[in-house]
KOLFIPA-593445 format. One record per atom (N, C-alpha, C): residue in three letters; x, y, z. Coordinates in pm, whole numbers, padded with zeros to 5 digits, always signed. Each point is the difference from the previous one (the first is absolute). Example, Ala and Ser with C-alpha at 12.3 -4.5 7.8 and 13.67 -1.06 7.14 Angstrom:
ALA+01319-00569+00780/ALA-00089+00119+00000/ALA+00090+00120+00000/SER-00035+00105-00072/SER+00082+00119+00006/SER-00077+00109+00073/
//
This chain:
MET-03321-01111+01655/MET-00100-00107+00002/MET+00062-00125-00060/SER-00041-00117+00050/SER+00053-00125-00052/SER-00086-00049-00114/SER+00052-00099-00073/SER-00075-00057-00111/SER+00015-00150+00004/SER-00099-00072-00050/SER+00002-00145+00002/SER+00081-00053-00116/ILE+00080-00107+00024/ILE+00072-00068-00107/ILE-00083-00119-00045/ASN-00047+00003-00121/ASN-00088-00106-00050/ASN+00083-00114-00054/THR+00058-00076+00090/THR+00083-00113-00039/THR-00053-00126+00065/VAL-00035-00099-00080/VAL-00049-00128+00053/VAL+00088-00109-00056/CYS+00077-00067+00085/CYS+00087-00108-00042/CYS+00033-00083+00122/MET+00098-00083-00005/MET+00035-00088+00111/MET+00131+00046+00060/GLY+00001+00020+00137/GLY+00122+00027+00075/GLY+00050+00142-00016/HIS+00111+00029+00068/HIS+00068+00129-00008/HIS+00137-00024-00062/ARG+00041+00086-00093/ARG+00129-00014-00065/ARG+00065+00137-00016/LEU+00126+00014+00042/LEU+00075+00126-00015/LEU+00133-00033-00064/GLN+00027+00056-00116/GLN+00121-00034-00074/GLN+00067+00127-00045/ARG+00134+00004+00015/ARG+00077+00116-00047/ARG+00114-00052-00087/ALA+00016+00057-00122/ALA+00109-00038-00090/ALA+00062+00127-00053/GLY+00124+00033+00048/GLY+00066+00124-00037/GLY-00085+00116+00045/VAL-00022+00095-00091/VAL-00085+00113+00032/VAL-00146-00025-00038/ALA-00028-00116-00062/ALA-00138-00033-00036/ALA-00066-00071+00116/LEU-00117+00041+00032/LEU-00070-00057+00116/LEU-00138-00048-00045/PHE-00027-00128+00031/PHE-00133-00053-00030/PHE-00063-00043+00133/LEU-00109+00062+00030/LEU-00068-00024+00127/LEU-00135-00067-00029/ALA-00013-00121+00051/ALA-00127-00070-00017/ALA-00056-00032+00137/ILE-00114+00049+00030/ILE-00059-00019+00131/ILE-00134-00072-00018/GLY-00013-00116+00060/GLY-00124-00076-00013/GLY-00088+00016+00122/CYS-00124-00006-00020/CYS-00093+00007+00113/CYS-00129-00071-00040/THR-00076-00041+00100/THR-00125-00072-00026/THR-00107+00096-00049/ALA-00099-00052-00068/ALA-00109+00083-00049/ALA-00084+00052+00116/GLY-00052+00119-00016/GLY-00081+00060+00105/GLY+00083+00086+00091/LEU-00064+00095+00065/LEU+00072+00095+00083/LEU+00009-00044+00145/GLY-00102-00058+00057/GLY+00002-00046+00137/GLY+00030+00113+00096/SER+00069-00035+00109/SER+00029+00099+00103/SER+00102+00103-00043/ALA+00083-00033-00101/ALA+00102+00095-00046/ALA-00061+00120-00069/GLN-00131-00002-00024/GLN-00064+00114-00062/GLN+00013+00124+00088/ASP+00012-00022+00129/ASP+00012+00112+00091/ASP+00142+00056+00005/ALA+00100-00074-00053/ALA+00138+00047+00003/ALA+00020+00113-00100/ASP+00078+00097+00039/ASP+00028+00113-00088/ASP+00142+00049+00028/LEU+00059+00070-00096/LEU+00136+00052+00014/LEU-00002+00151-00023/ARG+00083+00071+00073/ARG+00017+00143-00024/ARG+00149+00028-00016/ALA+00036+00051-00115/ALA+00140+00022-00034/ALA+00060+00112+00084/PRO+00131-00004+00023/PRO+00065+00112+00069/PRO-00004+00125-00087/SER-00017+00114+00065/SER-00003+00126-00074/SER+00136+00068+00010/ALA+00042+00061-00108/ALA+00126+00076-00006/ALA+00118-00084+00045/ALA+00008-00125-00049/ALA+00114-00085+00035/ALA+00127+00052-00067/VAL+00112-00005+00074/VAL+00128+00052-00048/VAL+00104-00110+00008/ALA+00085-00011-00100/ALA+00103-00102-00004/ALA+00089+00008+00125/GLY+00027-00117+00059/GLY+00086-00006+00117/GLY-00068+00033+00130/SER-00132+00016-00001/SER-00076+00028+00122/SER-00100-00112+00025/GLU-00028-00027+00127/GLU-00098-00102+00034/GLU-00140+00042-00045/ALA-00083-00100-00026/ALA-00138+00025-00040/ALA-00086-00113+00053/SER-00131+00017-00010/SER-00091-00105+00045/SER-00123-00002-00087/ILE-00059-00119-00010/ILE-00122-00020-00077/ILE-00109-00042+00098/ALA-00106+00077+00009/ALA-00110-00031+00091/ALA-00087-00110-00059/THR-00049-00091+00086/THR-00088-00108-00044/THR-00125-00003+00088/THR-00105-00058-00052/THR-00122-00026+00077/THR-00029-00149-00005/GLY-00096-00041+00077/GLY-00036-00141+00004/GLY+00063-00069+00121/SER+00000-00132-00003/SER+00057-00078+00110/SER+00055-00130-00053/GLY+00086-00062+00081/GLY+00062-00125-00041/GLY+00134+00022-00066/THR+00061-00109-00039/THR+00130+00006-00065/THR-00016+00005-00151/ALA+00103+00052-00064/ALA+00001+00010-00147/ALA+00146-00002-00048/THR+00016-00016-00127/THR+00134+00004-00060/THR+00018+00133-00070/PHE+00111+00063+00029/PHE+00029+00134-00055/PHE+00111-00011-00104/TYR-00021+00063-00115/TYR+00099+00007-00106/TYR+00029+00147-00030/LEU+00125+00031-00023/LEU+00040+00135-00043/LEU+00088-00011-00122/VAL-00038+00072-00104/VAL+00078+00001-00125/VAL+00039+00144-00030/GLY+00132+00026-00010/GLY+00049+00135-00027/GLY+00110-00001-00104/PRO+00059+00116-00028/PRO+00102+00010-00104/PRO+00120-00091+00022/SER+00036-00026+00127/SER+00117-00084+00026/SER-00025-00098+00114/ILE-00126-00032+00025/ILE-00031-00089+00113/ILE-00125-00080-00029/THR+00000-00125+00044/THR-00122-00081+00011/THR+00009-00073+00134/LEU-00108+00002+00075/LEU+00003-00071+00128/LEU-00136-00061+00029/LYS+00003-00097+00092/LYS-00121-00071+00040/LYS+00011-00028+00150/ARG-00107+00028+00075/ARG+00000-00034+00143/ARG-00145-00007+00051/ASP-00016-00065+00113/ASP-00131-00012+00064/ASP-00029+00125+00081/VAL-00126+00045-00004/VAL-00041+00119+00074/VAL-00133-00029+00068/HIS-00036+00088+00093/HIS-00130-00008+00068/HIS-00088+00114-00050/LEU-00114-00035-00054/LEU-00092+00102-00048/LEU-00050+00084+00116/GLY-00023+00126-00027/GLY-00041+00095+00103/GLY+00118+00073+00063/GLU+00122-00047-00030/GLU+00121+00066+00050/GLU+00076+00062-00117/ALA+00074+00105+00028/ALA+00079+00065-00105/ALA+00118-00089-00039/ILE+00027-00003-00129/ILE+00116-00074-00052/ILE+00117+00096-00010/SER+00103-00024+00078/SER+00115+00091+00003/SER+00099-00035-00111/LEU+00049+00104-00065/LEU+00104-00014-00103/LEU+00124+00073+00048/SER+00112-00068+00004/SER+00123+00058+00053/SER+00061+00098-00100/ALA+00091+00083+00051/ALA+00069+00096-00087/ALA+00078-00071-00110/LYS+00060-00115+00032/LYS+00076-00075-00100/LYS-00089-00053-00111/GLU-00122-00042+00036/GLU-00093-00051-00100/GLU-00054+00109-00091/MET+00019+00126+00039/MET-00056+00112-00074/MET+00108+00088-00063/GLN+00116-00055-00029/GLN+00110+00083-00050/GLN-00018+00044-00145/SER-00068-00077-00081/SER-00013+00032-00142/SER-00126+00081-00026/ALA+00015+00110-00070/ALA-00116+00080-00038/ALA-00073-00065-00115/GLY-00132+00023-00007/GLY-00078-00053-00111/GLY-00133-00056+00046/LYS-00065-00076-00087/LYS-00133-00056+00026/LYS+00011-00134+00072/TYR-00078-00016+00107/TYR-00006-00123+00077/TYR-00141-00057-00006/LEU-00008-00132+00014/LEU-00129-00068+00006/LEU-00003-00085+00126/ALA-00097+00028+00088/ALA-00018-00077+00122/ALA-00122-00090-00016/ILE+00013-00128+00039/ILE-00107-00098-00018/ILE-00017-00077+00131/VAL-00122-00017+00043/VAL-00032-00082+00116/VAL-00100-00107-00044/CYS+00033-00126+00034/CYS-00085-00112-00041/CYS-00041-00081+00123/ALA-00130-00022+00016/ALA-00054-00094+00097/ALA-00086-00098-00081/SER-00134+00007+00015/SER-00085-00081-00088/SER-00017+00066-00136/SER+00032+00128-00007/SER+00007+00072-00127/SER+00114+00101+00012/CYS+00029+00068-00106/CYS+00115+00090-00003/CYS-00044+00144-00025/ARG+00069+00089+00067/ARG-00021+00144-00021/ARG+00136+00063-00028/SER+00000+00107-00077/SER+00127+00065-00035/SER-00015+00152+00002/VAL+00112+00067+00017/VAL+00003+00145-00008/VAL+00139+00040-00052/GLY+00001+00099-00087/GLY+00127+00051-00051/GLY+00033+00135+00062/PHE+00127+00027+00013/PHE+00044+00130+00053/PHE+00136+00034-00057/PHE+00034+00127+00012/PHE+00126+00049-00058/PHE+00092+00046+00113/VAL+00128-00037-00013/VAL+00103+00045+00093/VAL+00084+00106-00071/ALA+00003+00120+00057/ALA+00074+00111-00060/ALA+00148-00006+00041/PRO+00089+00053-00084/PRO+00142+00006+00039/PRO+00019+00088+00122/ALA+00110-00024+00073/ALA+00036+00086+00112/ALA+00065+00128-00054/LYS+00052+00084+00089/LYS+00060+00126-00044/LYS+00131-00026-00074/PRO+00041+00089-00091/PRO+00124-00020-00075/PRO+00123+00005+00091/VAL+00090-00095-00020/VAL+00129+00001+00071/VAL+00116-00012-00097/ASN-00030-00013-00129/ASN+00105-00016-00099/ASN-00047+00057-00134/LEU+00094+00059-00074/LEU-00029+00053-00133/LEU+00088-00070-00103/THR-00064-00056-00100/THR+00074-00045-00118/THR+00005+00117-00097/PHE+00120+00045-00031/PHE+00016+00124-00076/PHE+00094-00025-00118/LEU-00050+00027-00119/LEU+00077-00019-00123/LEU+00010+00133-00073/VAL+00120+00031-00051/VAL+00022+00123-00077/VAL+00070-00037-00130/HIS-00042+00062-00109/HIS+00057-00027-00132/HIS+00026+00133-00072/PRO+00111+00013-00071/PRO+00113-00092-00012/PRO+00102+00025+00108/SER+00107-00079+00002/SER+00107+00023+00097/SER+00092+00113-00047/ARG+00004+00024-00130/ARG+00076+00111-00058/ARG-00092+00076-00094/ALA-00001+00132+00013/ALA-00089+00082-00082/ALA+00076+00122-00052/PRO-00014+00032-00129/PRO+00062+00122-00052/PRO-00067+00124+00057/VAL+00074+00105+00018/VAL-00055+00124+00057/VAL-00092+00068-00101/GLY-00090+00083+00054/GLY-00085+00084-00085/GLY-00102-00075-00082/GLN-00044-00118+00046/GLN-00099-00078-00075/GLN-00135+00003+00072/ASN-00107+00009-00077/ASN-00135+00004+00057/ASN-00050-00139+00035/ASP-00057-00014+00119/ASP-00064-00124+00045/ASP+00089-00122-00017/VAL+00129+00015+00023/VAL+00092-00111-00022/VAL+00016-00086+00126/VAL-00027+00055+00118/VAL+00015-00073+00126/VAL-00139-00037+00051/SER-00020-00126+00034/SER-00129-00045+00054/SER+00024-00092+00118/GLY-00098-00008+00087/GLY+00011-00086+00117/GLY-00136-00053+00040/VAL-00001-00116+00068/VAL-00123-00060+00047/VAL+00026-00056+00140/ALA-00095+00019+00090/ALA+00012-00046+00139/ALA-00122-00084+00036/LEU+00024-00111+00072/LEU-00106-00089+00043/LEU+00017-00026+00150/PRO-00097+00039+00084/PRO+00011-00022+00144/PRO-00046-00141+00039/PHE+00074-00063+00092/PHE-00033-00132+00052/PHE-00004+00003+00152/ASP-00084-00086+00059/ASP+00001-00012+00145/ASP+00103-00102+00044/GLU+00010-00027+00130/GLU+00105-00089+00050/GLU-00020-00145-00041/PHE-00118-00033-00053/PHE-00027-00136-00044/PHE+00008-00013-00152/HIS+00058+00101-00064/HIS+00020+00003-00146/HIS-00130+00012-00078/ASN-00103+00057+00062/ASN-00124+00030-00072/ASN+00010+00138-00063/LEU-00039+00011-00125/LEU-00005+00130-00066/LEU-00111+00083+00063/VAL+00033+00120+00048/VAL-00098+00086+00065/VAL-00081+00072-00107/LEU-00128-00033-00010/LEU-00084+00053-00106/LEU-00069+00131+00038/ALA-00014+00026+00129/ALA-00066+00124+00042/ALA+00080+00121-00049/ALA-00072+00102-00043/ALA+00066+00120-00054/ALA+00090+00063+00105/ALA+00122+00032-00040/ALA+00097+00065+00088/ALA+00083+00096-00084/THR+00053+00102+00062/THR+00080+00100-00073/THR+00148-00034+00010/VAL+00063-00012-00116/VAL+00144-00024-00007/VAL+00068+00131-00040/ASP+00101+00036+00076/ASP+00075+00123-00027/ASP+00130-00035-00071/PHE+00013+00044-00126/PHE+00122-00021-00076/PHE+00085+00128+00009/GLN+00121-00014+00054/GLN+00092+00113+00012/GLN+00116-00020-00097/LEU+00030+00103-00080/LEU+00109-00005-00097/LEU+00102+00107+00037/THR+00125-00043+00020/THR+00105+00090+00043/THR+00121-00017-00090/THR+00052+00112-00049/THR+00122-00003-00080/THR+00088+00117+00042/LYS+00128-00016-00016/LYS+00095+00101+00045/LYS-00022+00131-00076/GLY-00004+00108+00075/GLY-00013+00131-00061/GLY-00141+00043-00030/SER-00099-00082+00035/SER-00140+00035-00026/SER-00082-00022+00125/ALA-00109+00074+00012/ALA-00091-00018+00112/ALA-00074-00132-00014/PRO-00025-00071+00111/PRO-00073-00127-00008/PRO-00140+00021-00060/ALA-00043-00100-00076/ALA-00135+00002-00058/ALA-00080-00112+00063/SER-00131+00022+00012/SER-00086-00099+00066/SER-00122-00028-00087/HIS-00037-00128-00005/HIS-00122-00043-00067/HIS-00079-00086+00099/GLN-00120+00042+00035/GLN-00085-00079+00088/GLN-00108-00068-00084/VAL-00002-00133+00009/VAL-00089-00079-00084/VAL-00078-00098+00087/SER-00129-00009-00023/SER-00084-00096+00072/SER+00003-00135-00071/THR+00012-00107+00076/THR+00003-00133-00061/THR-00137-00034-00059/GLN+00005-00075-00108/GLN-00121-00053-00062/GLN+00017-00151-00012/ASN-00087-00074+00069/ASN+00012-00147+00005/ASN+00139-00042+00048/GLY+00055+00076+00093/GLY+00128-00037+00060/GLY+00122+00047-00076/ILE-00015+00088-00099/ILE+00114+00044-00081/ILE-00001+00152-00011/ALA+00118+00060+00016/ALA+00018+00143-00025/ALA+00118+00018-00093/TRP-00011+00091-00094/TRP+00110+00017-00095/TRP+00015+00148-00037/PHE+00116+00032-00060/PHE+00026+00136-00046/PHE+00094-00006-00120/HIS+00006+00108-00075/HIS+00104+00018-00102/HIS+00038+00146-00002/THR+00126+00028-00030/THR+00049+00137+00008/THR+00114+00021-00097/ASN+00036+00126-00019/ASN+00112+00034-00088/ASN+00132-00022+00073/SER+00104-00025-00076/SER+00133-00002+00059/SER+00049+00143+00020/GLY+00100+00018+00087/GLY+00053+00133+00029/GLY+00087+00054-00112/ARG+00059+00115+00026/ARG+00085+00064-00100/ARG+00148-00026+00022/THR+00034-00058+00116/THR+00140-00021+00035/THR+00027-00147+00021/ALA+00109-00048-00057/ALA+00039-00139+00019/ALA+00033-00026+00146/GLY-00027-00122+00046/GLY+00024-00038+00138/GLY-00110-00093+00049/THR-00001-00027+00129/THR-00098-00094+00055/THR-00132+00070+00032/LEU-00107-00069-00030/LEU-00135+00042+00036/LEU-00051-00101+00103/GLN-00021+00046+00122/GLN-00049-00087+00107/GLN-00152+00007+00007/VAL-00065-00117-00008/VAL-00146-00006+00002/VAL-00042-00081+00122/THR-00082+00059+00085/THR-00048-00067+00121/THR-00152-00007-00002/ALA-00052-00119+00029/ALA-00145-00019+00014/ALA-00028-00027+00147/SER-00100+00066+00055/SER-00034-00021+00141/SER-00150+00001+00020/ILE-00044-00081+00095/ILE-00140-00004+00041/ILE-00001-00014+00151/ASN-00051+00100+00068/ASN+00008+00009+00145/ASN+00147-00003+00041/ASP+00042-00098+00080/ASP+00140-00007+00043/ASP+00078-00107-00076/VAL-00053-00047-00112/VAL+00066-00102-00082/VAL+00053+00066-00126/SER+00126-00027-00033/SER+00058+00065-00119/SER+00097-00096-00070/ALA+00026+00031-00125/ALA+00097-00074-00081/ALA+00068+00101-00092/ARG+00129-00024-00030/ARG+00078+00096-00078/ARG+00065-00069-00121/ARG+00002+00072-00111/ARG+00067-00046-00121/ARG+00079+00117-00059/VAL+00101-00032-00084/VAL+00085+00103-00059/VAL+00002-00018-00151/VAL-00018+00109-00072/VAL+00013+00004-00146/VAL+00123+00083-00034/GLN+00085-00054-00086/GLN+00117+00074-00045/GLN-00039+00083-00121/GLN+00004+00133+00016/GLN-00028+00088-00113/GLN+00130+00028-00075/VAL-00001-00028-00128/VAL+00121+00014-00081/VAL-00023+00106-00107/ALA+00109+00048-00056/ALA-00009+00101-00106/ALA-00081-00053-00117/SER-00070+00089-00065/SER-00078-00035-00118/SER+00092-00001-00121/ASP-00058-00002-00120/ASP+00079+00000-00123/ASP+00080+00128-00012/PRO+00114-00004-00070/PRO+00077+00123-00022/PRO-00086+00109-00062/CYS+00023+00123+00044/CYS-00079+00111-00051/CYS+00068+00067-00119/SER+00131+00005+00003/SER+00075+00059-00111/SER+00140-00060+00000/LEU+00063+00004-00117/LEU+00136-00052-00015/LEU+00087+00107-00064/ARG+00116+00022+00059/ARG+00100+00088-00060/ARG+00128-00080-00015/ILE+00058+00000-00121/ILE+00120-00078-00024/ILE+00114+00091-00046/LYS+00119-00048+00024/LYS+00121+00069-00043/LYS+00101-00107-00041/GLY+00097+00038-00082/GLY+00098-00099-00045/GLY+00126+00065-00051/GLN+00100-00083-00015/GLN+00128+00047-00053/GLN+00069-00116-00071/ARG+00083+00039-00096/ARG+00075-00101-00073/ARG+00122-00043+00080/THR+00035-00127-00018/THR+00122-00057+00058/THR+00071-00077-00110/PRO+00121-00045+00028/PRO+00069-00080-00103/PRO-00077-00125-00041/LYS-00090-00050+00084/LYS-00073-00123-00031/LYS-00141+00027-00052/GLY-00040+00124-00012/GLY-00134+00029-00048/GLY-00061+00119+00074/ILE-00124-00018+00046/ILE-00073+00109+00068/ILE-00051-00053+00133/ILE+00029+00074+00105/ILE-00059-00027+00131/ILE-00118+00096+00019/VAL-00118-00056+00021/VAL-00120+00082+00018/VAL-00065-00038+00134/GLU-00052+00098+00070/GLU-00065-00027+00128/GLU-00113+00099+00023/THR-00088-00037+00092/THR-00112+00087+00036/THR+00038+00087+00119/ASP-00073+00109+00016/ASP+00000+00069+00128/ASP-00074-00090+00100/PRO+00010+00028+00130/PRO-00077-00080+00096/PRO-00147-00009-00041/VAL-00052-00121-00007/VAL-00135-00024-00051/VAL-00099+00002+00116/ARG-00103+00082-00012/ARG-00101+00014+00104/ARG-00141-00008-00061/ASP-00096-00028+00088/ASP-00139+00003-00046/ASP-00053+00143+00009/CYS-00129+00016-00031/CYS-00056+00136-00006/CYS-00013+00064+00138/SER+00011-00078+00108/SER-00003+00055+00134/SER+00140+00026+00056/GLY+00102-00029-00081/GLY+00136+00024+00043/GLY+00065-00116+00072/ASN-00067-00117+00004/ASN+00058-00117+00065/ASN+00098-00071-00093/PRO+00116-00041+00048/PRO+00094-00075-00086/PRO-00063-00129-00049/VAL+00013-00024-00129/VAL-00053-00124-00057/VAL+00086-00117+00049/PRO-00059-00115+00036/PRO+00077-00111+00057/PRO+00108-00050-00096/ASP+00113-00039+00059/ASP+00104-00066-00078/ASP-00055-00125-00066/GLY+00047-00027-00120/GLY-00049-00113-00077/GLY-00098+00039-00107/THR-00059+00120+00012/THR-00088+00048-00107/THR+00082+00017-00127/VAL-00051-00050-00111/VAL+00077-00004-00124/VAL-00022+00126-00083/VAL+00110+00056-00048/VAL-00002+00111-00095/VAL+00057-00052-00131/THR-00070+00025-00109/THR+00044-00044-00132/THR+00060+00117-00076/PHE+00128-00011-00037/PHE+00070+00100-00081/PHE-00003-00044-00145/THR-00037+00092-00089/THR-00004-00028-00144/THR+00094+00095-00073/ALA+00088-00056-00080/ALA+00097+00079-00078/ALA-00030-00018-00149/LYS-00014+00113-00073/LYS-00029-00003-00143/LYS+00107+00080-00073/ASP+00057-00062-00103/ASP+00092+00073-00088/ASP-00056-00005-00141/ALA+00080+00035-00096/ALA-00050+00009-00138/ALA-00036-00137-00057/LYS+00056-00106+00053/LYS-00021-00132-00060/LYS-00088-00093+00084/ASP+00007+00012+00130/ASP-00061-00103+00083/ASP-00042+00060+00135/SER-00065-00083+00080/SER-00033+00037+00138/SER+00026-00120+00091/SER+00031+00027+00123/SER+00025-00106+00097/SER-00057+00043+00135/THR-00030-00099+00086/THR-00056+00030+00132/THR+00081-00071+00108/VAL+00005+00061+00115/VAL+00064-00058+00117/VAL-00093+00019+00119/ASP-00031-00109+00071/ASP-00080+00007+00122/ASP+00093+00006+00121/ALA-00022+00099+00084/ALA+00087+00019+00116/ALA-00086+00020+00125/PRO+00020-00080+00106/PRO-00075+00019+00124/PRO+00053+00121+00078/ILE-00090+00063+00072/ILE+00040+00111+00085/ILE+00077-00054+00121/LYS+00114+00059+00028/LYS+00080-00034+00116/LYS+00034+00129+00075/GLN-00037+00002+00127/GLN+00021+00119+00082/GLN-00061+00124-00066/GLY-00118-00020-00059/GLY-00076+00111-00055/GLY+00033+00039-00143/VAL+00104-00061-00060/VAL+00045+00040-00133/VAL+00017-00123-00088/ALA-00038+00013-00128/ALA+00022-00107-00098/ALA+00113+00042-00093/ARG+00094-00093-00027/ARG+00116+00027-00088/ARG+00010-00109-00104/ALA+00052+00040-00117/ALA+00021-00097-00108/ALA+00115+00045-00087/GLN+00064-00096-00066/GLN+00106+00028-00097/GLN-00049-00038-00138/ILE+00014+00095-00093/ILE-00048-00019-00137/ILE+00118+00013-00094/THR+00009-00095-00092/THR+00108+00002-00099/THR-00049+00075-00124/ALA+00057+00115-00026/ALA-00035+00080-00118/ALA+00114+00097-00027/THR+00035+00015-00130/THR+00111+00090-00036/THR-00047+00123-00076/GLY-00111-00013-00073/GLY-00050+00112-00076/GLY-00100+00082+00078/PRO-00061+00098-00063/PRO-00105+00079+00066/PRO-00114-00091+00044/VAL-00052+00023+00120/VAL-00102-00089+00056/VAL-00096+00082+00086/VAL-00124-00046+00002/VAL-00103+00058+00086/VAL-00040-00107+00101/ILE+00011+00034+00128/ILE-00029-00096+00108/ILE-00121+00050+00078/SER-00093-00091+00025/SER-00118+00032+00082/SER-00015-00108+00107/ALA-00085+00028+00098/ALA-00023-00094+00109/ALA-00149-00006+00030/ALA-00043-00117+00048/ALA-00140-00019+00038/ALA-00008-00101+00114/SER-00101+00021+00085/SER-00028-00096+00108/SER-00151-00005+00016/GLY-00058-00114-00033/GLY-00146-00009-00001/GLY-00057+00091-00107/VAL-00088+00092+00037/VAL-00062+00091-00096/VAL+00070+00135-00002/VAL+00111+00014+00073/VAL+00069+00128+00011/VAL+00118+00003-00096/MET+00007+00105-00080/MET+00110+00023-00094/MET+00092+00107+00056/GLY+00128-00016-00027/GLY+00098+00101+00041/GLY+00034+00094-00115/ASN+00093+00092+00027/ASN+00043+00092-00102/ASN+00088-00071-00103/ALA+00013+00059-00118/ALA+00088-00056-00104/ALA+00139+00063+00016/LEU+00102-00086-00007/LEU+00139+00042+00014/LEU+00068-00015-00136/HIS+00051+00113-00055/HIS+00065+00000-00130/HIS+00152+00005+00021/LEU+00070-00096-00058/LEU+00147-00005+00008/LEU+00057-00011-00139/GLY+00104+00080-00027/GLY+00064-00002-00131/GLY+00094-00118-00014/ALA+00069-00001-00114/ALA+00091-00110-00031/ALA+00119+00004+00095/GLN+00063-00117+00016/GLN+00118-00009+00085/GLN+00116+00075-00056/
//
């Protein structure tokens, strides 16, 4: 149903500045013959599709259309349908149609997005330690070909695939155009491929699963003419994955008088350090919250 615009002023004025729109429509007092004019909005309008607005009455009038990304003005004949082209209807959202003769009538209608043809898909983080709860998350937003966010509920299928494991699937219904998930990381280091799909539209992202913190440290050492060479066994996390090179292991040497520390990065799975000590010494190692065994060495 249409509604009357109670505006009494002089002339017609249509002004657009950026995204702000000020529409001032003047008309003479009284309804006159335009009282018989009426508008009927298009039903189930879809972005990118033609539509029409039915009118009643007779004679010529001025037609205005205000939408999310369009404003237009043209002359129309009352009693005939006002055609809106597919290009004029590309943006989804609320539209206002106005017809002015001796008075003005208006009707609002909504244009729904078209079907999804693209998925914006984000996954966090790009690198995740193995064996962590709810560490991987993703969000998908479906858009139509005119870049309108599709708000109608749709099911997004999230597929997670990693080497050596069966694929996992999460089916999530969008809410206000958004679907999301969170999941645990796997037990084995390597790539985790995450795919989001809706109908025949899909997008893929990759998460690099890396070893977690060291699970245990075992050290060994021997004296040399220059002191003590101490090194770890190959350092792995609790799932057996090699800890990445560059992870720091701190060696601490204590003798009867003093203590000293040496920080050594893991290289090719092993951390090595040289410690200067001539008397009896106890050497230990730590990486993060993990402590290694104590190594007792006698005097040189």
